[in-house]
C-alpha positions in Angstrom: -73.5 156.7 260.2 -70.6 158.7 261.8 -67.4 159.2 259.9 -64.6 156.8 260.7 -61.8 158.8 259.1 -60.5 162.4 259.4 -57.7 163.7 257.3 -56.2 167.1 257.0 -52.8 167.4 255.5 -50.9 170.6 254.5 -47.2 171.2 253.8 -46.6 171.6 257.6 -49.3 169.6 259.4 -50.7 166.1 259.0 -53.6 165.2 261.2 -55.4 161.9 260.7 -57.9 159.6 262.6 -58.3 156.3 260.7 -59.1 152.6 261.2 -56.2 151.8 258.9 -52.7 150.7 260.1 -50.6 153.7 260.8 -47.5 154.2 258.6 -44.6 155.3 260.8 -42.2 155.5 257.8 -44.5 157.9 256.0 -44.8 160.0 259.2 -41.0 160.1 259.6 -40.6 161.1 255.9 -43.3 163.8 256.3 -41.4 165.4 259.2 -38.0 165.6 257.5 -37.2 169.1 256.3 -34.0 171.0 255.7 -35.1 173.5 258.3 -35.2 171.1 261.2 -32.2 169.5 262.9 -34.4 167.7 265.4 -37.2 165.3 264.6 -38.9 163.4 267.4 -41.4 160.7 266.5 -43.4 159.0 269.2 -45.1 155.7 268.4 -47.6 154.3 271.0 -48.2 150.5 270.5 -50.4 147.9 272.1 -48.3 146.1 274.8 -48.8 142.5 275.7 -49.1 143.0 279.5 -50.9 145.8 281.4 -50.6 145.7 285.3 -49.9 142.0 285.1 -52.8 141.1 282.9 -52.3 139.8 279.4 -53.7 142.1 276.7 -54.8 140.7 273.3 -55.9 144.0 271.8 -56.9 147.5 272.4 -60.0 149.0 270.8 -60.3 152.7 270.2 -63.5 154.6 269.7 -63.8 158.3 268.9 -66.1 161.1 267.9 -63.9 161.3 264.8 -64.8 164.8 263.5 -64.3 166.4 266.9 -61.2 164.4 267.6 -59.7 165.4 264.3 -60.5 169.1 264.9 -59.0 169.0 268.4 -55.9 167.3 267.1 -55.6 170.2 264.5 -56.0 172.7 267.4 -53.2 170.9 269.4 -50.8 171.1 266.4 -51.5 174.8 266.0 -51.0 175.4 269.7 -47.7 173.4 269.7 -46.5 175.6 266.8 -47.3 178.7 268.9 -45.4 177.3 272.0 -42.3 176.0 270.1 -40.7 176.7 266.8 -42.3 173.7 265.1 -41.6 173.4 261.3 -43.8 170.3 260.8 -46.1 168.2 263.0 -48.0 165.0 262.5 -50.7 163.6 264.8 -52.1 160.3 263.7 -54.5 158.1 265.7 -56.0 154.7 264.9 -59.6 153.8 265.8 -61.0 150.2 265.9 -59.1 147.2 267.0 -55.3 147.5 267.4 -53.5 144.1 268.0 -50.4 143.7 270.2 -47.3 145.4 268.8 -49.2 147.6 266.3 -49.3 151.4 266.6 -52.4 153.1 267.9 -50.9 156.6 267.9 -48.0 158.3 265.9 -47.0 161.8 266.9 -44.1 163.7 265.6 -42.5 167.2 265.4 -39.7 168.7 263.5 -37.9 171.7 265.0 -34.6 173.4 264.4 -33.2 171.9 267.7 -33.8 168.7 269.7 -34.9 170.4 273.0 -37.9 172.1 271.4 -38.7 168.9 269.4 -38.7 166.7 272.5 -40.7 169.3 274.5 -43.3 169.8 271.8 -43.8 166.0 271.2 -44.1 165.3 274.9 -46.7 168.0 275.3 -48.6 166.8 272.3 -49.0 163.2 273.4 -49.8 164.2 277.0 -52.4 166.7 275.9 -53.9 164.5 273.3 -54.4 161.7 275.9 -56.0 164.2 278.3 -58.2 166.2 276.0 -59.1 164.5 272.7 -62.3 162.5 272.6 -60.8 159.1 271.9 -61.6 156.2 274.2 -59.7 153.0 274.8 -60.9 149.6 275.7 -58.5 146.8 276.7 -59.4 143.2 275.9 -57.6 140.7 278.0 -56.6 137.1 277.3 -59.3 135.8 279.7 -62.0 137.5 277.5 -62.7 140.3 279.9 -62.7 143.9 278.8 -62.1 147.3 280.5 -62.5 150.9 279.4 -59.4 152.8 280.3 -59.5 156.4 281.5 -57.3 159.0 279.7 -54.7 160.9 281.6 -56.2 164.0 283.0 
């Protein structure tokens, strides 16, 4: 059976793919360091309506080992592009009900401009490149696989 969890955490990087509820407070606490004046935390949640259709849940599937390794690579690349002191990339797999987090990404940099740029790049690149797939389940019982942003 394929692994459902990936976790690699160091003093500067936290990467996790898990079926568990994502802890945004823990991510925020991890990012805080005396070296950084700018912390940007992005939380992607399941919204109730998508293109006028009522959503009851999102379900995420992934090739977890590869997704985790790719997320580690993205954290490393972000640190090469911007002066990132800390980064976290957390993604949930399995069913994610409305208003719960499916992805939590954050960076800590000395200044806000770099923190915003790095965080934006991380979420956009994760959605385009990491092997995680999303299926929407609608209130009428229908489902639809949703393409990532390429």
